[in-house]
N, C-alpha and C positions, 0 to 999 in steps of 0.2 A: 504495501499499499503505499501510495508518497505522504509521508508525514508532512507536504507543506502544503495540501491540498483537501483540509480537513472540509470534511461535509456538514455543514450545517445544520442538522440535526441527524445527529449520531443514534444507535438503535443502544448503544451503553453509557449512562455516566457514571464515571468513579468518582468517588469524594474521599480527597482524603486531608481531615486537617491536622495541622503542623505546629508546634512553639520552641522553638531552638533545637531540632535537629539534624540539623546540618551535614552533621559525621555518618548518619544512618538515610538520610533521605534519599541519598541514590541509588540505594539498594532496594528502595522498597519500587522507586520510580521505574527501575532498570527493569523489577520482575515486570511492573504492566507493561512495558515497553514489549519484552521480548514473548508477549503472549501469541498464540497462533491465529488470533480472531481482534480483526485492526480495528472495528467502525466503533472504536469510543473514544471519548473524554474525558481529559483525565482535570478533575475542579482541585487544587492546592489553596483548602482556607491557613491561610498565617496571620492568628492572630496576634501579630506585633511583635516578633522574634525580634529579639538585639544579638543574633550570632551574620555569621554569610549568609543566610537561608535567602533572604531575599535579593542577592546578584545573584545567587547560583537557578534560584527558579526564572528570572529574567533573561538569562543564557539559555535555559531550557526552551523557554516558550518558542522563543528565537528558533533552537532547531528542529521544536515539534508541535506544527502549530496544532498538536491535538489538546496538551497542556496550556491550562488556563491558570492562570495565577491568581488570585483574590487574599489582600495582606488589608485587616480591617484592624480597626483600634480596638484592644482588646477592652469586652463589656466588664465592668467588676459583676463578683458574685455571680458570674454565669458558670455552669459546663458544658462536658464538650455537645452534649444535646442542641444547643446555640447555633452553634458552629457547625451545624452538620444541619440541620434548618437551613442554613444561609447558604450553604453550599446546593442542596437539593429545590434551594427557587432556582437558584440560576444555574441549571442543570438543562439541557436541551433534550437527553434520551427517554425512550419508554423504560428502560430499565435502571434501575441502579445499583450497582456494587461498590462496595467499601473497603479499605485499608487501610491500614494506620501507618503512622511514619515510621513505625521502629518492626512493623511486618515485611515479608516481601511474599508471593504468590509463589509456590513453588511446582506449580501445574500448569504447561505451557498450554495447554485448553482449560483448562477453569471458565473463561468469557464463554466460548463458543459452547464446551458443554450445559452451561445452564442458560442461552440464550435457546439455542435448542427446545431444552425442556421445557421452556415458561411459550415460547412458541406452537409447541405440540399440545401443551397442557396448562388451555385458561381455565380451570378450575382452582388449581391450583396459584397460590399467591407470593409465594416464596421458595426458594432453594438453598441450601447450605451445602454443606458438606463437611472434613475433616482433619485435622490441626496436626503440625507436627512442633513441641514443647524444646526451645532450644535452652543452654545458659549461655550469659554470658561471654562467652570467649564461641560459641556458636556449633556447640555440639551437641547432638542429638540427645534430650531425655527419654522421651517416649512419645510415641502417634497415639493418636484417637480418633475413633469414628464417633458421628451422633446418632442417635436414635434415626433410623429410615422415615420408615414412613408416618403419612397422620395420624393414625392410630395409636403406633410409637412414639411418638412426637409428642402426639396432648396427654398420654396413659404416665408420662414421665416429666411434665416443662412447668410443675410447680417446684421439683426436686434444686434442680437445677437447669442455668441459659439453654432452652434447647435448641441453640441456634449457635452456632461459632463466627458470632459478628463480620468479622472482615474475613470470613469465608461465603459470606450472601450474596443473593441477589431477589432484588425484590420489583414489583409494580409498582409504577411512579404513581400510577394515575389512581391505586388503590393504599399509596403511603396518603397523598390529599386527601384521601376522603377519610380517612383514622385520625387526620390533625397531624399529621410528622411526628415526632418525637417530641414525648411530652419536657416539659419544661422541670429536670430534676439533674442531678452532678451527675450522680452513680447508675448503674443498672440500669442505664437507657436503653440498650442493646433486647434485654430483656425483657422490656417493658413493652417494648415498639414488638417484638416477635409475639409475645402471647394477644396485644389486639390483632395481629395480621391472621391470628389462629381463629377470630374471632366474628374473620368474616371470609376466609376462602382455608385452603389448604394448605400443609405445610410438607417439606421433602428436604431431606438431608440424603446426601449421593453420596454414596460408599466410594468416596476419593481424596484423597491424603489434599487441600487445596493450600494451605496457608503455613508460615513458617514465623513461629513469633517468640518474643520474649516469656519465660516461666518468672525471672526476678530481676531483680537492679533496676530497669528504669523503670519496668512495666510499670505502671496504674494500677494496677488493680492488685500488687503486692504493696507499693507504699501507701493504698489508701484504702487496705484491709477492711476497716472497722467501718467505714463512712459507706461503702460498697457492700458490706453484708447488712448493717440494719437496711439500709435501702432495700433491699433484696427481701425483705422478712416482709417489710411495708405492700412490695408489692403482692407478694404471694397470698395476705391478706387482703387485696386489690382484688383479687381474681380468683378467688378463692371457690364463688360460685360457677366458676366457668370452666374449668379445670377439677381432675380427682387427685385425691390425699392429700387435701389441704393439710390437716394433721401434725402427718408422716415424714412432708414435705419442711414443717414450720418448724419442727421439733429437729430436723437435722441442718437445717440452715439456723436454728437458735445456737446449737454448739459450733458451727461456727464462727459464730456471733465472741462466741464468748474466747473462742478461741485464739478473738483480733486481740485479744486485750495482752498474749505472754510475748516477753521477750522478741524485738526483730531479731536477735540473732538465734534466738529458738525457733520463732514461726521461719527463718529464712531455712535451717534445717529440715523443719518437717517441709516445707511446699511443695518439692516434690511428691512427697508421699499424696498431699492436699490436693494437691492439681490432680493427681494418678486416679487418685480411689472414686473423687467425684466424676470424673470422665467416662472412665472406664464402667460406673453405673447408673450413672445417668446421663 
């Protein structure tokens, strides 16, 4: 595909929020550019980075017209959901994909497989896939697949996020219908998936689509207590829409208690916690 002749209406819009991640950003963007499916735009939403992100992105825009850089002023007391909504409002594709600035897509056909699935299965509103967790040196810790069928996803939806967020692709028109990401600072991905599940079917492909950090700079580790507290609120919010509320609530309450352990203890136990939840739920 000629990257200097961007279609004004790409099929897929990929949204990536970033802040001061210049040293990681190129790996994520390169994994998008290496996709076998080329009818996409990448919207990078930068909420005021102070490193060399702006210079890097301006150069990338010149080299690949499918890349669009949006630098905005930081909005006080707002989390990632706000910036994702900004990026999706600026998007032009009929499908939305997500990637974070410290992740990379590790399957060259990720976009192609998901576009084909949504095109051929109109009753499905969202499709995801599996992930590979790596440590700070890039060494693989373990890989996991999410529950595949709509029935399986619903049965375990309250136990743990049913969709790996940066492996996802969903219909933009349905996203707009349900009101976009809710204005919450944590677990916005789980909340969104559960709302998608109320209006259509969900599916996870048995493919490993993403590689991402399990600890260190990963937000879910650094803000674990706040994240788990928000998850408990989400579970209560959707207790009448999905089964096994009590068991799911108790499991996540245990994880909330775990978040009060000292950081060095949690860091040592974190691989096991990731493995347990992702292989059982």
